[in-house]
ZAMARGU-4260 file (C-alpha; in steps of 0.2 Angstrom, whole numbers, plus 5000, padded with zeros to 4 digits):
<rodrens>
0) 4798/4758/4636 | 4804/4743/4645 | 4816/4743/4659 | 4832/4733/4655 | 4836/4728/4673
5) 4828/4729/4690 | 4842/4735/4701 | 4831/4739/4715 | 4836/4731/4732 | 4825/4726/4747
10) 4822/4740/4759 | 4812/4744/4774 | 4803/4758/4783 | 4814/4762/4798 | 4826/4776/4794
15) 4840/4784/4804 | 4842/4802/4807 | 4852/4810/4794 | 4862/4826/4796 | 4856/4842/4787
20) 4871/4842/4776 | 4867/4826/4768 | 4852/4835/4759 | 4854/4844/4743 | 4842/4858/4743
25) 4848/4865/4727 | 4839/4852/4717 | 4822/4860/4711 | 4807/4849/4712 | 4794/4848/4698
30) 4777/4846/4705 | 4761/4838/4698 | 4751/4852/4706 | 4760/4865/4696 | 4755/4858/4679
35) 4751/4871/4666 | 4747/4867/4647 | 4760/4873/4635 | 4759/4891/4628 | 4762/4885/4610
40) 4758/4869/4601 | 4768/4863/4587 | 4758/4858/4571 | 4772/4851/4561 | 4791/4848/4562
45) 4803/4847/4548 | 4820/4841/4553 | 4836/4840/4543 | 4849/4830/4552 | 4866/4830/4544
50) 4880/4818/4551 | 4898/4822/4549 | 4915/4815/4556 | 4915/4824/4572 | 4898/4833/4574
55) 4881/4834/4568 | 4870/4849/4561 | 4852/4849/4565 | 4841/4861/4555 | 4822/4862/4560
60) 4807/4871/4555 | 4793/4872/4568 | 4775/4878/4564 | 4768/4883/4580 | 4751/4890/4586
65) 4748/4899/4603 | 4737/4889/4615 | 4738/4899/4631 | 4745/4916/4637 | 4764/4915/4640
70) 4781/4915/4632 | 4787/4903/4619 | 4799/4891/4628 | 4810/4878/4620 | 4821/4866/4629
75) 4839/4862/4624 | 4854/4854/4632 | 4872/4852/4626 | 4869/4860/4610 | 4876/4875/4601
80) 4864/4887/4593 | 4870/4892/4576 | 4855/4902/4569 | 4837/4906/4574 | 4823/4915/4564
85) 4805/4918/4567 | 4793/4921/4553 | 4807/4923/4541 | 4817/4936/4551 | 4833/4932/4560
90) 4834/4935/4578 | 4848/4943/4587 | 4854/4937/4604 | 4844/4951/4612 | 4828/4945/4605
95) 4828/4929/4615 | 4835/4922/4632 | 4845/4907/4633 | 4850/4900/4649 | 4847/4884/4661
100) 4843/4872/4647 | 4829/4884/4640 | 4828/4896/4625 | 4814/4909/4628 | 4806/4921/4616
105) 4795/4934/4625 | 4780/4942/4616 | 4780/4929/4601 | 4765/4931/4589 | 4751/4919/4590
110) 4757/4910/4574 | 4775/4906/4573 | 4786/4898/4560 | 4802/4895/4569 | 4818/4890/4560
115) 4834/4884/4570 | 4850/4877/4566 | 4861/4869/4580 | 4877/4859/4581 | 4878/4843/4592
120) 4892/4830/4595 | 4885/4813/4596 | 4903/4806/4595 | 4906/4812/4613 | 4889/4808/4620
125) 4891/4794/4633 | 4875/4796/4642 | 4866/4787/4629 | 4852/4800/4628 | 4848/4811/4613
130) 4858/4806/4597 | 4873/4796/4601 | 4886/4783/4594 | 4884/4765/4599 | 4898/4753/4594
135) 4915/4756/4587 | 4925/4754/4571 | 4916/4746/4557 | 4901/4743/4569 | 4898/4761/4573
140) 4880/4767/4572 | 4871/4783/4577 | 4855/4780/4587 | 4843/4790/4597 | 4835/4788/4614
145) 4823/4802/4617 | 4811/4796/4631 | 4809/4805/4643 | 4819/4821/4639 | 4832/4816/4626
150) 4825/4826/4611 | 4831/4842/4619 | 4849/4836/4617 | 4846/4835/4598 | 4838/4852/4595
155) 4828/4866/4604 | 4810/4861/4605 | 4795/4861/4618 | 4801/4844/4623 | 4786/4839/4634
160) 4773/4824/4630 | 4758/4835/4629 | 4765/4844/4613 | 4760/4833/4598 | 4766/4836/4580
165) 4768/4829/4563 | 4786/4825/4560 | 4795/4824/4543 | 4814/4820/4545 | 4828/4821/4532
170) 4843/4811/4537 | 4860/4813/4528 | 4876/4804/4531 | 4891/4796/4523 | 4887/4781/4511
175) 4898/4770/4523 | 4881/4771/4533 | 4869/4763/4521 | 4855/4761/4533 | 4846/4778/4536
180) 4830/4775/4547 | 4817/4787/4554 | 4799/4787/4561 | 4784/4783/4549 | 4785/4779/4531
185) 4799/4782/4519 | 4795/4795/4506 | 4811/4798/4497 | 4830/4793/4496 | 4845/4796/4485
190) 4862/4803/4483 | 4867/4821/4489 | 4869/4831/4473 | 4885/4840/4477 | 4893/4826/4488
195) 4894/4809/4479 | 4900/4801/4495 | 4884/4805/4504 | 4866/4800/4503 | 4850/4804/4512
200) 4832/4798/4516 | 4816/4807/4520 | 4804/4799/4532 | 4786/4806/4536 | 4776/4801/4551
205) 4758/4805/4548 | 4753/4802/4566 | 4754/4816/4579 | 4767/4812/4592 | 4777/4820/4606
210) 4795/4822/4603 | 4800/4808/4615 | 4794/4796/4602 | 4806/4803/4589 | 4819/4791/4583
215) 4832/4789/4569 | 4846/4777/4566 | 4861/4778/4554 | 4871/4762/4553 | 4877/4748/4541
220) 4864/4734/4546 | 4857/4719/4538 | 4838/4717/4539 | 4826/4702/4541 | 4809/4706/4532
225) 4792/4698/4534 | 4774/4704/4532 | 4758/4705/4542 | 4740/4709/4535 | 4730/4717/4548
230) 4712/4714/4552 | 4708/4730/4543 | 4717/4723/4527 | 4732/4734/4528 | 4749/4725/4523
235) 4762/4730/4534 | 4781/4727/4530 | 4790/4721/4546 | 4809/4723/4547 | 4821/4719/4561
240) 4838/4727/4559 | 4854/4720/4566 | 4872/4717/4563 | 4875/4704/4549 | 4882/4692/4562
245) 4866/4693/4572 | 4852/4693/4559 | 4850/4674/4561 | 4845/4678/4579 | 4830/4689/4574
250) 4818/4675/4569 | 4811/4673/4587 | 4808/4692/4588 | 4800/4692/4571 | 4788/4678/4576
255) 4784/4687/4592 | 4780/4703/4583 | 4768/4694/4572 | 4760/4685/4586 | 4758/4702/4596
260) 4750/4710/4581 | 4737/4696/4580 | 4735/4696/4599 | 4731/4714/4600 | 4718/4713/4586
265) 4709/4699/4594 | 4709/4705/4613 | 4708/4724/4611 | 4703/4726/4593 | 4718/4737/4589
270) 4726/4736/4572 | 4743/4743/4567 | 4741/4760/4558 | 4757/4762/4547 | 4764/4753/4532
275) 4780/4748/4540 | 4785/4742/4557 | 4804/4742/4561 | 4815/4736/4575 | 4833/4740/4577
280) 4845/4730/4588 | 4857/4741/4598 | 4872/4735/4609 | 4874/4751/4619 | 4856/4755/4626
285) 4852/4760/4644 | 4834/4752/4644 | 4827/4737/4637 | 4818/4744/4622 | 4809/4760/4616
290) 4792/4761/4607 | 4796/4775/4595 | 4782/4777/4583 | 4785/4764/4569 | 4804/4763/4573
295) 4807/4753/4589 | 4825/4753/4596 | 4829/4738/4606 | 4844/4733/4617 | 4851/4718/4609
300) 4848/4708/4624 | 4829/4710/4622 | 4828/4706/4603 | 4842/4693/4599 | 4838/4675/4602
305) 4844/4658/4596 | 4843/4641/4606 | 4863/4640/4605 | 4866/4657/4613 | 4850/4662/4622
310) 4843/4654/4638 | 4825/4650/4639 | 4821/4664/4651 | 4830/4677/4641 | 4822/4671/4625
315) 4805/4672/4633 | 4809/4689/4638 | 4813/4694/4621 | 4795/4689/4616 | 4788/4699/4631
320) 4798/4715/4627 | 4793/4715/4609 | 4775/4712/4613 | 4777/4726/4626 | 4784/4739/4614
325) 4771/4734/4600 | 4757/4736/4612 | 4763/4754/4616 | 4757/4759/4598 | 4740/4761/4606
330) 4744/4763/4624 | 4757/4775/4624 | 4759/4782/4606 | 4741/4784/4599 | 4736/4789/4617
335) 4750/4797/4626 | 4754/4805/4643 | 4749/4823/4647 | 4764/4825/4658 | 4778/4813/4665
340) 4768/4811/4681 | 4756/4800/4671 | 4770/4788/4666 | 4761/4774/4674 | 4746/4777/4662
345) 4756/4771/4647 | 4768/4759/4656 | 4756/4751/4669 | 4743/4747/4656 | 4756/4741/4643
350) 4764/4730/4656 | 4747/4722/4660 | 4745/4719/4642 | 4762/4711/4639 | 4759/4700/4655
355) 4742/4694/4648 | 4750/4691/4631 | 4765/4681/4639 | 4752/4671/4650 | 4744/4665/4633
360) 4761/4659/4627 | 4766/4648/4642 | 4759/4641/4658 | 4748/4656/4665 | 4752/4650/4682
365) 4771/4652/4680 | 4768/4668/4671 | 4759/4675/4686 | 4772/4668/4697 | 4786/4677/4688
370) 4776/4694/4688 | 4772/4692/4707 | 4790/4687/4711 | 4797/4702/4703 | 4784/4713/4712
375) 4788/4706/4729 | 4807/4706/4727 | 4808/4724/4720 | 4792/4734/4721 | 4787/4729/4739
380) 4804/4734/4744 | 4802/4752/4736 | 4786/4754/4745 | 4794/4749/4762 | 4807/4762/4763
385) 4815/4779/4757 | 4811/4776/4739 | 4793/4774/4742 | 4782/4784/4730 | 4765/4783/4723
390) 4762/4775/4706 | 4759/4792/4700 | 4772/4802/4708 | 4768/4820/4715 | 4785/4827/4712
395) 4803/4824/4705 | 4819/4832/4701 | 4825/4819/4688 | 4811/4810/4679 | 4823/4796/4674
400) 4823/4791/4693 | 4805/4786/4692 | 4806/4772/4679 | 4803/4761/4693 | 4795/4744/4698
405) 4781/4755/4707 | 4777/4764/4691 | 4778/4749/4680 | 4774/4733/4690 | 4762/4740/4703
410) 4754/4751/4689 | 4751/4734/4680 | 4743/4726/4695 | 4731/4741/4697 | 4725/4738/4679
415) 4723/4720/4683 | 4712/4724/4698 | 4702/4735/4687 | 4700/4721/4674 | 4696/4708/4687
420) 4683/4720/4696 | 4674/4724/4679 | 4675/4706/4672 | 4681/4703/4654 | 4666/4709/4645
425) 4665/4726/4653 | 4684/4729/4654 | 4684/4727/4635 | 4670/4740/4634 | 4679/4752/4644
430) 4696/4750/4635 | 4686/4752/4618 | 4679/4768/4625 | 4696/4774/4631 | 4703/4772/4613
435) 4688/4780/4606 | 4688/4795/4617 | 4706/4799/4617 | 4715/4793/4601 | 4728/4806/4596
440) 4727/4815/4613 | 4739/4817/4629 | 4728/4812/4644 | 4729/4808/4663 | 4725/4793/4674
445) 4708/4801/4678 | 4704/4800/4659 | 4708/4782/4659 | 4697/4778/4674 | 4683/4788/4668
450) 4683/4778/4652 | 4683/4762/4661 | 4669/4767/4673 | 4656/4768/4659 | 4649/4751/4665
455) 4653/4753/4684 | 4656/4770/4693 | 4665/4762/4708 | 4680/4760/4696 | 4684/4778/4699
460) 4687/4775/4717 | 4703/4766/4712 | 4711/4782/4709 | 4718/4781/4727 | 4729/4767/4722
465) 4738/4779/4710 | 4739/4793/4724 | 4744/4783/4739 | 4762/4775/4742 | 4765/4760/4752
470) 4759/4741/4751 | 4743/4737/4761 | 4744/4723/4773 | 4729/4713/4773 | 4726/4703/4789
475) 4712/4691/4793 | 4705/4676/4802 | 4690/4666/4801 | 4676/4659/4812 | 4665/4644/4809
480) 4648/4641/4817 | 4645/4623/4816 | 4627/4625/4822 | 4622/4638/4810 | 4633/4631/4796
485) 4641/4648/4793 | 4658/4654/4790 | 4664/4672/4793 | 4680/4679/4786 | 4686/4695/4794
490) 4698/4705/4785 | 4707/4722/4788 | 4719/4733/4779 | 4733/4744/4785 | 4746/4754/4775
495) 4761/4762/4783 | 4761/4781/4783 | 4775/4788/4771 | 4782/4805/4777 | 4777/4819/4765
500) 4760/4811/4761 | 4743/4812/4768 | 4738/4798/4780 | 4733/4782/4771 | 4715/4778/4768
505) 4707/4762/4765 | 4709/4756/4747 | 4697/4745/4737 | 4706/4728/4737 | 4699/4713/4727
510) 4702/4697/4737 | 4699/4681/4726 | 4693/4668/4738 | 4689/4649/4738 | 4683/4638/4751
515) 4690/4620/4751 | 4682/4605/4759 | 4695/4598/4771 | 4690/4580/4768 | 4688/4579/4749
520) 4700/4594/4744 | 4686/4600/4732 | 4681/4618/4731 | 4664/4621/4739 | 4663/4640/4736
525) 4672/4654/4726 | 4669/4673/4727 | 4678/4689/4724 | 4677/4699/4740 | 4680/4718/4739
530) 4688/4724/4755 | 4686/4743/4754 | 4685/4748/4772 | 4698/4747/4786 | 4689/4731/4792
535) 4675/4720/4785 | 4667/4704/4789 | 4661/4692/4774 | 4649/4678/4777 | 4646/4662/4769
540) 4631/4651/4772 | 4627/4633/4770 | 4644/4628/4774 | 4642/4610/4781 | 4660/4609/4789
545) 4674/4621/4793 | 4684/4624/4777 | 4701/4629/4773 | 4701/4646/4765 | 4712/4651/4750
550) 4714/4670/4749 | 4722/4681/4736 | 4720/4668/4722 | 4730/4673/4707 | 4736/4687/4717
555) 4721/4697/4715 | 4728/4713/4723 | 4746/4719/4726 | 4746/4717/4745 | 4754/4708/4758
560) 4744/4694/4766 | 4744/4690/4785 | 4731/4677/4787 | 4728/4666/4803 | 4734/4650/4794
565) 4742/4635/4803 | 4756/4627/4794 | 4745/4612/4790 | 4732/4623/4782 | 4746/4629/4770
570) 4752/4611/4767 | 4734/4606/4763 | 4733/4620/4750 | 4750/4616/4742 | 4742/4598/4739
575) 4725/4603/4734 | 4725/4620/4726 | 4718/4621/4709 | 4726/4638/4706 | 4744/4635/4701
580) 4749/4652/4707 | 4742/4649/4724 | 4751/4633/4726 | 4767/4643/4724 | 4761/4656/4735
585) 4757/4645/4750 | 4774/4637/4747 | 4783/4653/4749 | 4772/4657/4764 | 4779/4641/4772
590) 4797/4644/4767 | 4796/4662/4774 | 4789/4656/4791 | 4803/4644/4792 | 4817/4656/4788
595) 4810/4672/4797 | 4803/4664/4812 | 4810/4670/4829 | 4801/4656/4838 | 4811/4640/4837
600) 4794/4630/4839 | 4787/4637/4824 | 4802/4636/4813 | 4803/4618/4810 | 4802/4613/4791
605) 4794/4596/4793 | 4777/4600/4787 | 4784/4610/4772 | 4796/4596/4767 | 4783/4582/4769
610) 4770/4592/4758 | 4784/4595/4745 | 4789/4577/4745 | 4771/4572/4741 | 4767/4585/4728
615) 4783/4587/4718 | 4784/4569/4710 | 4766/4570/4704 | 4767/4588/4698 | 4784/4585/4689
620) 4774/4573/4677 | 4760/4585/4674 | 4767/4603/4674 | 4787/4603/4675 | 4788/4621/4674
625) 4777/4624/4689 | 4786/4610/4698 | 4802/4619/4696 | 4795/4635/4704 | 4789/4625/4719
630) 4806/4623/4724 | 4809/4642/4724 | 4818/4648/4740 | 4818/4667/4742 | 4835/4675/4738
635) 4845/4683/4753 | 4840/4700/4746 | 4821/4696/4746 | 4822/4688/4764 | 4830/4704/4770
640) 4815/4714/4765 | 4806/4707/4780 | 4819/4712/4792 | 4816/4730/4799 | 4833/4732/4808
645) 4848/4722/4813 | 4849/4714/4796 | 4864/4702/4796 | 4868/4696/4778 | 4879/4682/4784
650) 4865/4675/4796 | 4852/4677/4782 | 4863/4668/4769 | 4867/4654/4781 | 4848/4651/4786
655) 4844/4650/4768 | 4858/4638/4763 | 4853/4627/4778 | 4835/4626/4772 | 4841/4623/4754
660) 4852/4609/4760 | 4837/4601/4770 | 4826/4601/4755 | 4840/4593/4745 | 4844/4580/4758
665) 4826/4576/4761 | 4822/4573/4743 | 4839/4565/4739 | 4831/4549/4732 | 4820/4559/4721
670) 4833/4568/4712 | 4840/4553/4703 | 4823/4547/4698 | 4818/4565/4692 | 4834/4568/4682
675) 4833/4551/4674 | 4815/4556/4669 | 4821/4572/4661 | 4834/4566/4648 | 4842/4579/4636
680) 4832/4579/4620 | 4832/4589/4603 | 4828/4607/4606 | 4810/4612/4606 | 4802/4629/4610
685) 4786/4621/4617 | 4780/4625/4635 | 4783/4607/4639 | 4801/4607/4634 | 4804/4624/4643
690) 4797/4616/4659 | 4807/4601/4657 | 4823/4611/4655 | 4819/4622/4670 | 4816/4607/4681
695) 4831/4598/4675 | 4842/4612/4680 | 4835/4614/4697 | 4835/4595/4700 | 4854/4596/4695
700) 4858/4609/4707 | 4848/4600/4721 | 4857/4584/4717 | 4874/4593/4719 | 4869/4600/4735
705) 4863/4583/4742 | 4880/4576/4736 | 4871/4563/4725 | 4886/4553/4719 | 4882/4554/4700
710) 4878/4573/4700 | 4895/4579/4695 | 4894/4567/4680 | 4877/4574/4676 | 4883/4592/4676
715) 4898/4588/4665 | 4888/4577/4653 | 4874/4591/4652 | 4887/4604/4647 | 4895/4593/4634
720) 4880/4586/4626 | 4868/4602/4628 | 4856/4605/4614 | 4854/4623/4619 | 4860/4637/4630
725) 4848/4634/4644 | 4856/4616/4647 | 4874/4622/4644 | 4873/4637/4655 | 4862/4628/4668
730) 4876/4615/4670 | 4890/4628/4670 | 4881/4639/4684 | 4879/4623/4695 | 4897/4618/4692
735) 4903/4636/4697 | 4892/4638/4712 | 4897/4621/4719 | 4915/4622/4714 | 4914/4605/4705
740) 4932/4599/4702 | 4938/4607/4685 | 4924/4620/4684 | 4938/4633/4679 | 4941/4623/4664
745) 4922/4623/4659 | 4922/4642/4662 | 4937/4643/4650 | 4928/4633/4637 | 4913/4643/4638
750) 4922/4659/4635 | 4932/4651/4621 | 4916/4645/4612 | 4907/4661/4614 | 4919/4675/4614
755) 4913/4683/4598 | 4895/4684/4605 | 4893/4699/4617 | 4877/4693/4625 | 4884/4676/4630
760) 4900/4684/4637 | 4888/4694/4647 | 4882/4677/4655 | 4900/4672/4657 | 4903/4688/4667
765) 4887/4686/4677 | 4890/4668/4682 | 4906/4673/4690 | 4900/4689/4698 | 4885/4681/4706
770) 4894/4664/4712 | 4891/4659/4729 | 4910/4660/4733 | 4913/4676/4724 | 4926/4688/4732
775) 4930/4706/4729 | 4946/4700/4720 | 4935/4691/4708 | 4924/4707/4705 | 4940/4718/4703
780) 4947/4705/4690 | 4931/4705/4680 | 4930/4724/4680 | 4948/4724/4673 | 4945/4711/4660
785) 4949/4715/4642 | 4931/4712/4637 | 4924/4723/4650 | 4916/4739/4643 | 4911/4754/4653
790) 4901/4761/4639 | 4890/4746/4637 | 4876/4745/4650 | 4873/4727/4648 | 4891/4723/4652
795) 4891/4734/4667 | 4875/4726/4673 | 4882/4708/4670 | 4895/4711/4684 | 4889/4725/4696
800) 4870/4720/4696 | 4875/4701/4697 | 4887/4706/4711 | 4872/4712/4722 | 4865/4694/4723
805) 4879/4691/4736 | 4876/4703/4750 | 4888/4695/4761 | 4902/4702/4750 | 4893/4718/4744
810) 4890/4725/4762 | 4909/4724/4767 | 4921/4739/4766 | 4930/4731/4751 | 4913/4727/4742
815) 4905/4744/4745 | 4921/4752/4740 | 4921/4743/4723 | 4902/4747/4721 | 4902/4765/4725
820) 4918/4767/4715 | 4907/4761/4700 | 4894/4774/4704 | 4907/4788/4704 | 4914/4783/4688
825) 4898/4782/4679 | 4891/4798/4687 | 4899/4809/4673 | 4898/4796/4658 | 4881/4788/4661
830) 4872/4796/4676 | 4856/4786/4672 | 4864/4769/4676 | 4874/4776/4690 | 4858/4782/4699
835) 4850/4765/4696 | 4865/4756/4704 | 4864/4768/4719 | 4847/4764/4723 | 4852/4746/4726
840) 4860/4753/4742 | 4844/4760/4749 | 4842/4748/4764 | 4859/4751/4771 | 4851/4758/4787
845) 4844/4741/4792 | 4861/4733/4793 | 4868/4726/4809 | 4883/4736/4816 | 4897/4739/4812
850) 4891/4736/4794 | 4878/4750/4795 | 4890/4764/4801 | 4902/4758/4787 | 4889/4760/4774
855) 4884/4776/4780 | 4901/4783/4779 | 4903/4776/4762 | 4887/4785/4756 | 4893/4801/4764
860) 4909/4800/4755 | 4900/4796/4739 | 4891/4812/4741 | 4907/4822/4739 | 4912/4814/4722
865) 4895/4815/4712 | 4887/4829/4703 | 4873/4823/4691 | 4855/4827/4696 | 4851/4809/4693
870) 4863/4803/4707 | 4861/4817/4719 | 4842/4815/4719 | 4844/4796/4723 | 4857/4799/4735
875) 4847/4812/4745 | 4833/4799/4746 | 4844/4785/4751 | 4852/4795/4765 | 4834/4799/4771
880) 4830/4816/4763 | 4812/4811/4762 | 4812/4811/4782 | 4806/4793/4784
</rodrens>
């Protein structure tokens, strides 16, 4: 499953004291150490789902076999039990116990055929978990979301990932819903004999799977069909389902699916195993997408794409998410998690695989930049404050709260370290062994490392990366002995101690290193260093002059680097580095020094500006996409992550804007030259064209900032003559942020052009909610707009998540009042989204006064108005329940 939105905010380790009444002791934690295998396994499941006007009836037959001693336990929430029978005999209420979301049968025989009939109400299910309604009117569709624990809202079942079964599903509905989809292969369909206005379809999935991978869709959809013949000779039918108006936007997704299937065969030897692969686009979906076996359910934002309505970044995200869910077929479906604590096992590995796929589709350097930028902005923030948890958590109250960047992105970085440590050939041997050993099983992180270690036993030492929270800080310095022609590099590592966990221990940290000759700019040595002690010294011989050292190339480990660089060293690497990622990384180091330095003598941007002026024009011709990224300046939220206390949003925003203006002014003459070298052209999806559009948009914004005379005309002409959404939206965003004369008219035109396309209107909402000059009145008006829909997570995020990009407004009484009001409203209807939004406020304690006290009072007030375990667990943590 992919996360739809990273709502995490930048946070830090220093926490205030919190009164006892802020803690919710009634929330019972589930602990990894308490894991017990299920007492019963399920061999087969026969489901019969009948949908009616205002309810659904679900009949199920479970063939179960005892595995261990204990009661037969089924889970169920928000369902009405109509009938239950065991081995052909009906059970009376005294024969079982039903309470607290469980149905328990004591003294069950070792072999059980359990028959259940339940009633549920998808029509009133606003949490978007289990079986629910998406859309309205003629576009109504019934859809499921069962990861992690949604299946228990469909029927009583041992709803846990280590219970794997063969599912056969019959779906029955009114004929006004002609699309009846389920997991696996279609085995039968037809009319209901005694109800001519109803029809049915029967689907059989021959693969053992846990209940979280169950899916069904009942709707009226069009379908785009294609085919793929696997490396094993199987012809697979590929189907993308969407509303008829959106079917033309499925071609990018279809090609991405075919590319993913080929890529997985070539790089991992994994071929698809069913006769049909289906993707369904759903407008109301909490996450990005879900990898249900053979029937992926996608947020429309992650599958629909066309040049006219989709920006390049969103279109590329479509390809990445489709690849992610397809790759889950083996890393998540064929081999799944033993328990939800092992979530990183499937998600971290699969994110690494989709990142590798994406790197093959565009500039590998820019892909790495994108990956690391997300990690630094969100995951490092989680590690730094009260939301810190290991990649494999040790406990939780609500597992939905642990679909985090730590589990996903940091989990992927651990797999990347394993791959780099082993090398390509041995990593492939290890993954082949993993698939061979564990196909069809529910396993653990230890099982994964055991398989990878067949060629190198030290791989198993990486288990501590999964167990230990916090981001290591790697510090270092170098010493050159001219007489001995020897260079020594001394590195040390330190990780903050997170309350509730053991004292941190040294981790194995691969540090990709290169030595550059100061005169020629050439690499004279390159080596992967392994820092696995608190402090180590590494020696390089036959070094004829003191080099400049490039460390952590390609971000070889998820750590913070604090090396004894001079500004001139970083500027040298910006000019001479052959690793595109590291050119960006040293640029970011320079920028952060300027923005965060407390010593005026060290905060002058001259060295940075001069290096940028020398590098940018050359790079723009060779790699426009990378050139655009060299102009990145960290967002106010990301900069705040480096401030442990007394965080002043107004000051940080001003410092950032001042530097941005200095960059724009110092390169003012370049913007006209560069913009003219990047004329609007017919749309192309090539990496070169994507890079040109990205650079053109940043050059346009810089030119407006520098008050280039022609820039306003450039923006208007780019909007009017755009060949694609990237050009049009880039111009609109620049005009809105700079309040170019007449920008309101362009906003109105944008709305008029695209008012029938929900995903484009999401952009219309977001460009206003994230504008540099946004006010709380603007946010209120957007929330009150006729097109705002509280039941559509994409629309909620388009306003509220965009609003968080302006902390100077968010961290005010009016701003927080709006924000916490949204959380209160969603707490009942969609607690998963409410909890994610709440976690954005986790760094309230670093604010300067009186903002800090104001925020604290708002959070304490929020505590009196929420009741879902999702929000309560997050609120306890945000208020300091972890004791940090």
